C-alpha positions, 0 to 999 in steps of 0.5 A: 313760479313763472308760467310756461307755454300753454298747450292748446288741447281740445280734450280733457287731460286726465293724466300727464307725465314728463319724458326724459327728452322734455316732451309730455305724454298725456292721457285725454280719455280717448283710446290713444295717448298724446305726445306734446312738445312744450318747446313747440306748443303750436305743433299738433300733438302726436297720437299713439294708439295704445288701448281699445278703451279710454286711457286713464293714466300715463307714466314715463320712467327715467329710461323712457319706458311709457306705461299707460292703462285705461278702461280696457283693463290693459297695461301697455308698456312702450319701450324707447326702441318702439317695441310694446307689451300689453298685459291684461289686468285681473283686478277692477278698473285701473285708475293710476300708474307710477314708476319708482325713482330709478324706473325698476318698479311700476305700480298700477292702482285699481278702484278695488283698493289694490295695487299691482307691482311690475318690474320694468319688463312688465313681469308681475311681482305681487298685488297688495290690498291697500284701501278699504274703498277705491284707491285713486292715486299712487306714487313713490316717495324719495325713500322708495315707499309706495304712497296711495290715496283713496276714497276712504279719506286716507293717504297711506305709505307701504313697503313695496318689498314686504307689503307691510303698511307704514304711516297713515295720514287721515284727512279731517273735515275742515281741511285738517289732517292727522298722521298715525303709524301702523300701530295707531298712536297719533304722531302729528297733525294740523292745529287742533287735530289731537283734540279731535282724536278719539280712541276706542279701547276694548275693556276686559268685560267686552265693552268699549271705552272712548278716550281722548288723546290725553286719556289714552296716553295716560292709560297706556303709560300707566299700564307699562 
């Protein structure tokens, strides 16, 4: 819990990632990325030109491969050897990038609710549609699942191999939350969250009946 050194930057930091050698790479909204050394906080950061527009996100893999993206709709991969590869993105405006734990898979999320997956060389693998509204952030959990957050108020888990959805955490008014599996039945949540859940069940005549959590469980149990 002890605070570390404070880096005196003059720009707003939009994203940051740690490099294998302990330095930090920063996205500041300019057309370059900054490399800072926390062990030498008074040294001027090194600026690396990477984009023709503002940089929105950066991520460094365990192998030291630096990924950055921004308003120019480009994905730039910089290898530790100094070589670079720039890839044009064909979906929306990229907002975030993330590597998985072993650095073999890179995810880029866009404001159109999609995620593009690339291998470590920058080869495109697939694109997933993950949110109805803007997707804002992406990461990988310890099990290797994709985790996304969007303007729809949801945090979603995905299988990066199959693209199949997993659990969904819904953020509720007042700071509460509820967790659902892909099938929709409530799993867990904050205190009182279960009482706020309403299930819409279509009837044989086409009408919709609204059921509480208790009523829904009773109906589904009786029908088994």
